[in-house]
VOPAGU-2260 file (C-alpha; in pm, 1 decimal, decimal comma):
REM VOPAGU-2260
SITE   aa  ch    i         X         Y         Z
SITE  MET   A    0    1962,1     601,6     339,1
SITE  LEU   A    1    1637,3     652,0     524,4
SITE  LYS   A    2    1344,2     823,5     357,4
SITE  PHE   A    3    1030,4     954,6     525,8
SITE  THR   A    4     668,8    1032,2     440,0
SITE  GLU   A    5     456,6    1314,3     572,7
SITE  ASP   A    6     242,5    1037,3     727,9
SITE  HIS   A    7     530,0     958,2     969,4
SITE  GLU   A    8     657,4     642,9     803,9
SITE  TRP   A    9    1022,5     564,7     746,8
SITE  LEU   A   10    1163,2     360,0     459,5
SITE  SER   A   11    1495,3     186,0     418,3
SITE  THR   A   12    1587,1      15,9      90,7
SITE  GLU   A   13    1843,6    -259,6      49,1
SITE  ASP   A   14    1889,8    -497,5    -244,4
SITE  GLY   A   15    1568,7    -374,4    -406,0
SITE  ILE   A   16    1347,3    -438,6    -103,1
SITE  THR   A   17    1208,4    -147,8      99,2
SITE  THR   A   18    1142,2    -189,3     470,6
SITE  VAL   A   19     865,6      31,2     614,2
SITE  GLY   A   20     793,6     133,2     972,2
SITE  ILE   A   21     652,0     426,6    1164,6
SITE  THR   A   22     869,6     698,1    1311,9
SITE  ALA   A   23     952,6     757,3    1676,0
SITE  HIS   A   24     747,1    1076,8    1650,6
SITE  ALA   A   25     443,1     872,2    1546,4
SITE  THR   A   26     488,3     626,9    1832,2
SITE  GLU   A   27     521,2     915,6    2078,3
SITE  GLN   A   28     197,6    1068,0    1946,4
SITE  LEU   A   29      11,2     735,1    1960,0
SITE  GLY   A   30     134,2     625,0    2301,6
SITE  ASP   A   31     164,2     260,2    2397,7
SITE  LEU   A   32      55,8      35,8    2111,0
SITE  VAL   A   33    -179,7    -247,2    2203,9
SITE  PHE   A   34    -263,7    -394,6    1861,2
SITE  VAL   A   35    -105,7    -412,7    1516,0
SITE  GLU   A   36    -271,7    -553,3    1203,1
SITE  LEU   A   37     -38,1    -618,9     910,7
SITE  PRO   A   38    -111,5    -679,0     541,2
SITE  GLU   A   39     -91,4   -1021,3     378,0
SITE  THR   A   40     228,7   -1116,7     201,0
SITE  GLY   A   41     166,6   -1080,7    -171,9
SITE  ALA   A   42     -84,3    -796,5    -131,4
SITE  LYS   A   43     -36,2    -508,9    -373,7
SITE  PHE   A   44     -86,3    -148,6    -273,0
SITE  SER   A   45     -84,8     189,2    -437,1
SITE  LYS   A   46      73,5     490,7    -271,4
SITE  GLY   A   47    -155,5     616,0       4,4
SITE  ASP   A   48    -357,2     294,8      46,1
SITE  ALA   A   49    -414,3     184,5     405,3
SITE  ALA   A   50    -180,5    -113,5     442,6
SITE  ALA   A   51    -175,7    -172,9     818,8
SITE  VAL   A   52    -356,0     -63,5    1136,1
SITE  VAL   A   53    -215,2      31,4    1473,9
SITE  GLU   A   54    -416,2      79,1    1790,1
SITE  SER   A   55    -287,5     243,2    2102,5
SITE  VAL   A   56    -429,4     340,2    2434,4
SITE  LYS   A   57    -509,5     677,4    2270,5
SITE  ALA   A   58    -630,8     601,5    1917,4
SITE  ALA   A   59    -635,2     375,1    1613,1
SITE  SER   A   60    -451,5     478,7    1298,0
SITE  ASP   A   61    -381,4     345,6     952,6
SITE  VAL   A   62     -29,2     291,8     825,2
SITE  TYR   A   63     -22,6     381,8     457,5
SITE  ALA   A   64     165,5     228,7     169,1
SITE  PRO   A   65     433,7     488,9     106,1
SITE  LEU   A   66     465,2     397,6    -263,4
SITE  ASP   A   67     322,6     149,4    -515,2
SITE  GLY   A   68     439,1    -206,0    -461,8
SITE  GLU   A   69     388,0    -559,2    -334,8
SITE  ILE   A   70     426,3    -681,7      22,9
SITE  VAL   A   71     702,2    -943,7      33,4
SITE  GLU   A   72     739,6    -988,3     410,3
SITE  VAL   A   73     565,2    -878,0     730,8
SITE  ASN   A   74     697,7    -851,0    1084,8
SITE  ASP   A   75     487,5   -1102,8    1277,9
SITE  ALA   A   76     682,6   -1023,6    1595,3
SITE  ILE   A   77     501,4    -689,4    1632,4
SITE  THR   A   78     155,1    -847,5    1607,0
SITE  ALA   A   79     252,1   -1077,3    1895,2
SITE  ASP   A   80     411,2    -790,0    2091,6
SITE  PRO   A   81     312,8    -439,2    1968,5
SITE  SER   A   82     534,7    -279,5    2235,4
SITE  ILE   A   83     833,6    -362,0    2011,1
SITE  VAL   A   84     722,3     -74,0    1787,4
SITE  ASN   A   85     734,0     166,2    2083,9
SITE  SER   A   86    1072,0      46,8    2207,2
SITE  ASP   A   87    1252,5      18,9    1870,2
SITE  PRO   A   88    1052,0     190,7    1593,1
SITE  ARG   A   89    1342,6     208,3    1346,3
SITE  GLY   A   90    1477,4    -137,0    1420,4
SITE  ALA   A   91    1289,8    -443,9    1538,7
SITE  GLY   A   92     961,1    -251,2    1514,5
SITE  TRP   A   93     944,8    -247,0    1133,2
SITE  PHE   A   94     604,3    -328,9     979,8
SITE  PHE   A   95     646,7    -473,9     631,8
SITE  LYS   A   96     882,0    -506,0     337,8
SITE  MET   A   97     777,9    -408,1     -14,1
SITE  LYS   A   98     908,6    -461,6    -361,6
SITE  LEU   A   99     843,2    -122,5    -516,2
SITE  ASN   A  100     696,8     -96,4    -864,6
SITE  ASN   A  101     928,0     196,4    -934,5
SITE  PRO   A  102    1222,3     239,9    -693,9
SITE  ASP   A  103    1293,6     580,2    -848,5
SITE  ASP   A  104     980,6     704,9    -667,1
SITE  LEU   A  105    1186,8     703,4    -344,2
SITE  THR   A  106    1336,6    1033,2    -459,9
SITE  GLU   A  107     992,8    1194,3    -408,2
SITE  LEU   A  108    1005,1    1127,6     -33,4
SITE  LEU   A  109    1160,0    1337,6     243,2
SITE  ASP   A  110    1513,7    1293,6     369,6
SITE  GLU   A  111    1565,9    1291,4     745,3
SITE  ALA   A  112    1645,7    1664,8     767,7
SITE  ALA   A  113    1331,9    1759,9     574,2
SITE  TYR   A  114    1118,1    1522,9     781,4
SITE  THR   A  115    1256,8    1657,8    1108,2
SITE  ALA   A  116    1194,8    2014,3     988,7
SITE  SER   A  117     834,3    1922,0     903,1
SITE  LEU   A  118     771,1    1836,4    1268,6
SITE  ASP   A  119     830,3    2194,5    1382,4
């Protein structure tokens, strides 16, 4: 099940590892991405910490850690080709994978219907 933050990030959890990316809405607002900076594997973040940076033709933005946890994998493909995020934000355009300190915190995030409603 996908979860969402008000900061336009999506999360998908499988086997205790949460994959994080930015939503299609965020990519539409940013425009064509030209640069992505990802965190180091092993870095620990608290909810709301800036974990990654995206730059587009329009602006630069932080991507925040959606919850407390440790980075266990990053998607190097999007640093080599940031356009992957624009073309497949919920698939190949993921940013990083985290091991959450408390997986129960996922219940605090928005489901897809609530996220979609928040865009109106």
